[in-house]
C-alpha positions as CSV (number, residue, x, y, z in Angstrom):
1,M,71.0,89.7,85.4
2,M,71.0,91.0,89.0
3,R,70.3,94.7,89.5
4,K,73.0,96.8,91.0
5,L,72.5,97.9,94.6
6,T,72.1,101.6,95.2
7,T,74.5,103.4,97.5
8,K,71.9,103.5,100.2
9,E,71.2,99.8,99.8
10,K,74.9,99.0,100.1
11,A,75.3,101.2,103.2
12,L,72.3,99.6,104.8
13,K,73.6,96.1,104.1
14,V,76.9,97.1,105.9
15,N,74.9,98.7,108.7
16,L,72.9,95.6,109.3
17,D,76.0,93.3,109.4
18,A,76.9,92.9,113.1
19,S,80.5,92.1,112.3
20,E,81.1,95.6,110.9
21,Y,81.9,98.4,113.4
22,G,84.4,101.3,113.3
23,S,85.3,104.9,112.5
24,F,85.4,107.1,109.5
25,A,88.3,109.5,109.3
26,E,88.6,111.6,106.2
27,I,90.5,114.2,104.2
28,G,88.4,114.9,101.2
29,G,85.3,112.9,100.3
30,G,85.0,110.7,103.4
31,Q,82.5,112.9,105.1
32,E,80.0,112.3,102.3
33,V,80.8,108.6,102.6
34,A,80.0,108.5,106.3
35,A,76.8,110.5,105.6
36,N,75.5,107.8,103.4
37,F,75.7,105.3,106.3
38,F,73.7,107.6,108.5
39,K,71.1,108.3,105.8
40,A,70.7,104.5,105.1
41,G,69.6,103.8,108.7
42,G,71.0,101.5,111.4
43,A,74.3,103.4,111.6
44,S,74.4,103.3,115.4
45,G,75.4,99.7,115.1
46,T,78.1,100.4,112.5
47,V,79.6,103.9,113.0
48,A,81.6,104.5,116.2
49,K,83.0,107.8,115.2
50,T,83.3,110.2,112.2
51,M,85.9,112.9,112.0
52,S,86.6,115.6,109.3
53,A,89.9,117.4,109.0
54,Y,89.2,120.2,106.5
55,D,91.1,122.8,108.4
56,M,94.9,122.6,107.6
57,E,96.0,123.1,111.2
58,F,93.5,120.6,112.5
59,S,94.6,118.1,109.8
60,N,98.3,118.6,110.7
61,A,97.5,118.0,114.4
62,I,95.7,114.7,113.6
63,Y,97.9,113.3,110.8
64,G,101.1,115.3,111.0
65,K,102.5,117.7,108.5
66,C,102.9,116.5,104.9
67,K,103.8,118.0,101.5
68,R,100.5,116.8,100.2
69,Y,97.2,116.6,102.1
70,V,95.7,113.8,100.0
71,S,98.4,111.2,99.7
72,K,99.3,107.6,100.5
73,E,101.6,108.9,103.2
74,R,98.6,110.1,105.2
75,L,96.8,106.8,104.8
76,N,99.6,105.0,106.7
């Protein structure tokens, strides 16, 4: 049976894949997700930008006003 990869190993695998590149934008847990890519190493080839919208007014400016801050509506 194959052993499960750790979070750090999974992030490093993505970081070393030249076809992966982009941004992390989050409301909630995404900041911690992005942090794992930086901690794993090689993130300069993967992460173009990270952004955190914890402040309600900042979140509204980025995503628009919503009834709920964590919702499918905000993902679209």
